[in-house]
C-alpha positions, -999 to +999 in steps of 0.1 A: -488+883+369-503+878+335-495+843+322-499+831+286-505+793+286-506+772+255-536+749+260-537+732+226-527+699+243-562+700+260-578+696+226-587+659+220-583+630+244-559+638+272-527+618+273-499+623+299-489+658+286-526+668+284-531+658+320-500+678+330-512+709+312-547+706+327-539+698+363-512+725+364-535+751+349-563+744+372-541+750+402-525+782+389-559+795+379-568+795+416-540+819+426-551+854+435-517+867+422-521+852+387-541+859+356-541+829+334-548+833+297-554+800+279-545+798+242-566+771+224-551+775+190-569+806+176-574+829+205-570+834+242-597+826+268-598+826+306-615+792+310-595+761+318-611+730+303-603+700+281-618+703+247-625+680+217-631+644+211-611+613+202-625+612+167-613+647+160-578+638+172-577+607+149-589+628+120-560+653+125-535+624+127-548+609+094-545+643+077-510+647+089-500+613+077-513+621+042-500+657+042-472+662+067-468+698+058-502+705+074-484+705+108-462+734+096-493+753+084-510+748+117-479+758+135-476+790+115-512+799+122-509+792+159-477+813+161-493+843+144-525+841+164-506+837+197-482+866+190-511+889+182-531+879+212-502+880+237-492+915+226-528+928+229-532+914+264-498+925+277-485+891+289-457+890+315-446+855+310-454+826+286-455+790+297-453+764+270-463+731+287-457+710+256-422+712+241-427+736+211-429+773+219-450+798+199-438+833+191-435+856+221-410+884+226-407+880+264-399+856+293-405+820+283-408+789+306-407+757+286-416+722+299-397+693+285-413+659+292-387+636+276-363+633+247-379+601+233-378+612+197-340+615+200-334+584+221-359+561+203-370+578+171-384+545+157-411+546+183-426+577+169-443+585+135-418+601+111-438+634+109-436+638+147-399+632+147-394+657+119-415+684+136-396+679+169-362+682+153-373+713+134-390+732+163-378+719+196-342+731+199-350+767+189-377+767+216-353+753+242-326+778+234-351+807+237-364+796+272-354+816+302-363+787+325-366+750+314-389+727+335-385+690+334-408+664+350-381+644+366-344+645+375-339+619+347-351+643+320-330+671+335-299+650+331-310+642+295-314+678+286-280+687+300-263+658+283-279+662+248-282+700+245-256+713+270-281+735+287-269+754+318-281+733+348-289+765+368-317+773+343-334+739+346-359+730+374-369+694+378-405+695+391-423+661+393-459+656+382-486+652+408-513+627+415-549+635+404-571+630+435-595+610+414-570+581+418-576+567+452-582+533+469-617+520+462-636+491+478-650+462+459-685+475+465-676+509+451-660+494+420-687+468+413-707+487+387-677+495+365-663+459+369-697+445+359-698+467+328-666+451+316-670+416+329-642+418+355-636+408+391-621+428+418-583+424+421-584+396+395-568+412+364-537+429+353-541+465+339-521+481+311-526+518+306-512+540+278-516+550+242-513+521+218-479+529+203-445+513+201-429+533+230-453+519+255-439+484+247-473+468+246-463+442+221-437+428+245-462+431+273-487+410+254-460+385+244-449+382+280-485+377+292-489+350+265-462+329+281-479+327+314-496+293+323-531+291+309-546+288+343-531+321+354-543+338+322-578+324+329-578+338+364-561+371+357-570+385+323-549+414+308-570+446+305-557+473+281-569+509+284-557+537+261-563+556+229-552+541+196-519+556+185-499+544+155-482+512+142-506+489+161-508+461+136-483+439+154-500+445+188-534+436+174-523+404+158-506+393+190-537+402+210-562+385+187-560+349+201-560+362+237-591+383+231-608+353+214-602+332+245-613+360+269-578+363+283-574+399+272-598+429+269-591+461+249-613+489+263-599+519+244-599+554+258-620+558+290-632+588+309-612+597+340-636+583+366-639+550+349-602+547+344-596+555+381-620+528+392-605+502+370-570+512+383-580+508+419-597+475+413-567+459+395-543+434+411-514+453+396-505+477+368-482+465+340-461+493+326-428+482+311-424+513+289-392+516+269-387+552+278-406+577+300-400+612+312-421+606+342-448+579+339-482+590+353-500+555+351-476+540+377-481+570+401-519+567+396-518+530+404-497+537+435-522+564+446-549+538+443-529+514+465-521+491+436-485+480+430-469+485+396-447+463+374-426+489+357-394+493+337-361+495+354-350+523+330-355+561+324-376+579+350-397+550+363-375+539+392-376+575+403-414+573+405-420+537+417-390+534+441-393+502+461-431+500+460-434+477+429-414+453+407-389+467+383-383+447+351-362+448+320-385+463+293-365+447+265-367+412+280-400+393+276-390+368+302-383+395+327-417+411+321-434+377+324-416+369+356-428+402+371-464+394+361-462+358+375-447+369+408-473+396+413-502+372+404-490+343+425-476+361+456-506+377+472-486+385+503-461+405+482-490+425+467-505+431+501-471+444+515-464+466+485-499+483+483-496+505+514-460+514+506-471+525+471-500+546+485-476+563+510-450+571+483-477+585+460-488+610+486-455+629+481-464+638+445-490+666+444-502+690+417-503+717+444-466+714+449-460+712+412-480+744+407-463+762+435-428+755+421-439+762+386-453+796+396-420+804+413-402+795+380-424+821+362-411+848+386-375+836+380-380+838+342-393+874+345-363+884+367-339+867+344-353+884+314-351+918+330-315+911+341-304+900+306-320+930+289-300+955+309 
């Protein structure tokens, strides 16, 4: 089977969608019955790898803010290059792992990660919302098989767009093996680098943007007693997104007192070490299609404080504390409970680790490859 795979989400720092695209492609590439052709924007290659740097991604974002039509120009070029390359190769099926399909006159499998730009448009830049409204629904209607990363997103797609349920496969994300329990001795070099102590900080992971609810997270943390903040600083890891002025102004006094640290985007190994050495993950996101950081914490035997909405209860289950993401007091109560109740943390940690083991990229890849076959069969049937 010859598979065209849009790999443009691997260009620049990898967020959740980039990790999905990478981890899935790495597993499908290993199959003897698959030939994977990766499209990096201008041409197809056989190599699966992340490309680009954070500064390049920030430059593209700045250009789009100044000239929103640049996205349309880039989309036009990608569509043209993709269509030419796919025809020359003789592709059997095209998988678009990132919402917006390129031009291909054949079986299409489309992954939908969430509908956040519809449910919470104010949490996205205007140019992103505009592009999603323009390009997403035509892609969705063209797809032979739609993949969602959770049952929650499957319900969303059916409710909002009326898609036939039999064409949708809910296939959860997997856990990257780099996220695993680590001893204090193993974590010591990374902790020393950042001036942290083992199991003595709260970790927040995610792009700095409104949807991740970091401003309420920081507000909630600020209400904790000073002695707790001194013992358990808030550590924030993630690439800089957009509309961060409010977050930064709220953070400033905490950083000055040493109660918060903003580490920016970290490589995978360093992030995994900091995750495993945290007392708990704080992730009260407003809306998630899946939520990889809580799963990664669980796989590191670290309990999560997560939102009680969208897909997060589906991922976390009873292995963490679920809080109201719109209520600062609820988030703060979750933080305080997790800090003060060491017995609770100790009881949740093994449960989290056990639950995380059910989420594997191997299972995700196996089910996704089966969807490719279904798309090809469905396309043949509809063309008769």
